[in-house]
C-alpha positions as a LaTeX table, in Angstrom:
\begin{tabular}{lrrr}
\hline
Residue & $x$ (\AA) & $y$ (\AA) & $z$ (\AA) \\
\hline
Met1 & 20.31 & 22.87 & 42.37 \\
Ile2 & 16.73 & 23.45 & 43.53 \\
Gln3 & 15.90 & 27.02 & 44.35 \\
Ser4 & 12.92 & 27.95 & 46.43 \\
Ala5 & 10.98 & 31.14 & 46.97 \\
Cys6 & 8.62 & 32.11 & 49.76 \\
Ile7 & 5.31 & 33.50 & 48.53 \\
Trp8 & 2.65 & 34.33 & 51.14 \\
Asn9 & 4.46 & 32.05 & 53.59 \\
Phe10 & 4.18 & 29.02 & 51.29 \\
Lys11 & 7.40 & 27.31 & 50.26 \\
Val12 & 7.44 & 26.92 & 46.46 \\
Val13 & 9.99 & 24.72 & 44.73 \\
Ile14 & 10.91 & 25.89 & 41.24 \\
Met15 & 12.23 & 23.13 & 38.97 \\
Ala16 & 12.45 & 22.51 & 35.25 \\
Leu17 & 13.95 & 20.03 & 32.81 \\
Met18 & 15.71 & 21.16 & 29.64 \\
Gln19 & 16.64 & 18.99 & 26.71 \\
Leu20 & 19.56 & 20.54 & 24.87 \\
Thr21 & 21.08 & 19.53 & 21.55 \\
Ile22 & 24.08 & 21.42 & 20.20 \\
Val23 & 25.24 & 20.65 & 16.64 \\
Pro24 & 28.43 & 22.33 & 15.45 \\
Met25 & 27.98 & 22.48 & 11.67 \\
Gly26 & 30.76 & 21.56 & 9.27 \\
Val27 & 32.76 & 19.34 & 11.63 \\
Arg28 & 33.48 & 15.63 & 11.14 \\
Ser29 & 32.76 & 14.57 & 14.71 \\
Ile30 & 30.94 & 16.24 & 17.56 \\
Ser31 & 32.07 & 13.83 & 20.30 \\
Gly32 & 34.80 & 16.21 & 21.46 \\
Phe33 & 32.27 & 19.01 & 21.86 \\
Val34 & 29.87 & 16.69 & 23.70 \\
Ala35 & 32.65 & 15.62 & 26.09 \\
Glu36 & 33.52 & 19.26 & 26.82 \\
Ile37 & 29.86 & 20.09 & 27.50 \\
Gln38 & 29.56 & 17.10 & 29.85 \\
Asp39 & 32.66 & 18.26 & 31.75 \\
Arg40 & 31.21 & 21.77 & 32.11 \\
Leu41 & 27.89 & 20.40 & 33.37 \\
Lys42 & 29.68 & 18.27 & 35.98 \\
Ala43 & 31.58 & 21.35 & 37.13 \\
Cys44 & 28.28 & 23.28 & 37.50 \\
Gly45 & 26.93 & 20.64 & 39.87 \\
Leu46 & 23.63 & 20.32 & 38.01 \\
Ser47 & 21.91 & 16.96 & 37.57 \\
Phe48 & 21.94 & 15.85 & 33.93 \\
Thr49 & 21.83 & 12.81 & 31.71 \\
Met50 & 23.21 & 12.40 & 28.21 \\
His51 & 21.38 & 10.37 & 25.58 \\
Asp52 & 21.97 & 9.70 & 21.89 \\
Met53 & 20.22 & 12.86 & 20.71 \\
Gly54 & 21.27 & 15.38 & 23.37 \\
Thr55 & 21.40 & 16.07 & 27.09 \\
Ile56 & 18.64 & 16.59 & 29.65 \\
Ile57 & 19.51 & 18.99 & 32.47 \\
Glu58 & 17.57 & 19.63 & 35.69 \\
Gly59 & 17.41 & 23.08 & 37.27 \\
Glu60 & 15.57 & 26.37 & 37.60 \\
Ala61 & 14.23 & 27.63 & 34.25 \\
Asp62 & 16.14 & 30.94 & 34.20 \\
Glu63 & 19.34 & 29.13 & 35.17 \\
Leu64 & 18.81 & 26.59 & 32.39 \\
Leu65 & 18.20 & 29.27 & 29.75 \\
Ser66 & 21.40 & 31.06 & 30.77 \\
Leu67 & 23.29 & 27.76 & 30.69 \\
Ala68 & 21.95 & 26.99 & 27.20 \\
Ala69 & 23.25 & 30.35 & 25.94 \\
Gln70 & 26.69 & 29.65 & 27.42 \\
Ile71 & 26.84 & 26.14 & 25.97 \\
His72 & 25.71 & 27.46 & 22.57 \\
Gln73 & 28.83 & 29.68 & 22.51 \\
Met74 & 31.31 & 26.85 & 23.25 \\
Pro75 & 31.79 & 25.58 & 19.64 \\
Phe76 & 32.41 & 29.14 & 18.41 \\
Ala77 & 35.38 & 29.32 & 20.81 \\
His78 & 36.86 & 26.42 & 18.82 \\
Gly79 & 36.51 & 28.19 & 15.48 \\
Val80 & 33.19 & 26.69 & 14.39 \\
Lys81 & 31.36 & 29.16 & 12.13 \\
Arg82 & 27.80 & 27.81 & 12.51 \\
Val83 & 26.00 & 26.12 & 15.42 \\
Leu84 & 22.50 & 24.64 & 15.51 \\
Thr85 & 21.00 & 24.62 & 19.02 \\
Gln86 & 17.70 & 22.97 & 19.93 \\
Ile87 & 16.16 & 23.62 & 23.34 \\
Ser88 & 13.06 & 22.09 & 24.89 \\
Ile89 & 12.02 & 23.08 & 28.43 \\
Asp90 & 9.46 & 21.40 & 30.68 \\
Asp91 & 8.82 & 24.03 & 33.37 \\
Arg92 & 6.40 & 22.67 & 35.99 \\
Arg93 & 4.99 & 25.02 & 38.62 \\
Asp94 & 2.47 & 22.57 & 40.09 \\
Lys95 & 4.90 & 19.89 & 41.32 \\
Val96 & 8.56 & 19.02 & 41.55 \\
Val97 & 9.92 & 17.18 & 38.52 \\
Arg98 & 13.20 & 15.31 & 38.55 \\
Leu99 & 15.28 & 13.48 & 35.98 \\
Gly100 & 13.91 & 9.98 & 35.49 \\
Asp101 & 10.41 & 10.64 & 36.87 \\
Lys102 & 8.69 & 10.02 & 33.53 \\
Gln103 & 10.74 & 6.88 & 32.86 \\
Arg104 & 9.88 & 5.49 & 36.32 \\
Ala105 & 6.17 & 6.22 & 35.75 \\
Val106 & 6.15 & 4.31 & 32.45 \\
Lys107 & 8.14 & 1.40 & 33.90 \\
Lys108 & 5.65 & 1.22 & 36.78 \\
Leu109 & 2.76 & 1.01 & 34.30 \\
Leu110 & 4.61 & $-1.71$ & 32.39 \\
Gly111 & 5.39 & $-3.59$ & 35.59 \\
Thr112 & 9.12 & $-3.47$ & 34.89 \\
Glu113 & 10.14 & $-1.37$ & 37.90 \\
\hline
\end{tabular}
């Protein structure tokens, strides 16, 4: 969800991308945890994409940080004793960024789009 704020009568769109990787330690498979996280993200209505090393989520930076904290807690609710969480946030204030923008830009340069 894109949130906007009005500052000196200018409409400002606030958008960020967060890459999130959650690793429950000491479990044989994390696919069940990944599936649960994907279900929760769908329920939130946020745009996201899963890849082999994590999930990229689009939203307002404060919203994403709060979401990361909530997702970090999910494995503990299943009895996991240790969780490794990696977060990377690209918070642009000069232009709107959306999922796939960087991929489209590279494909355009390569002539494959």
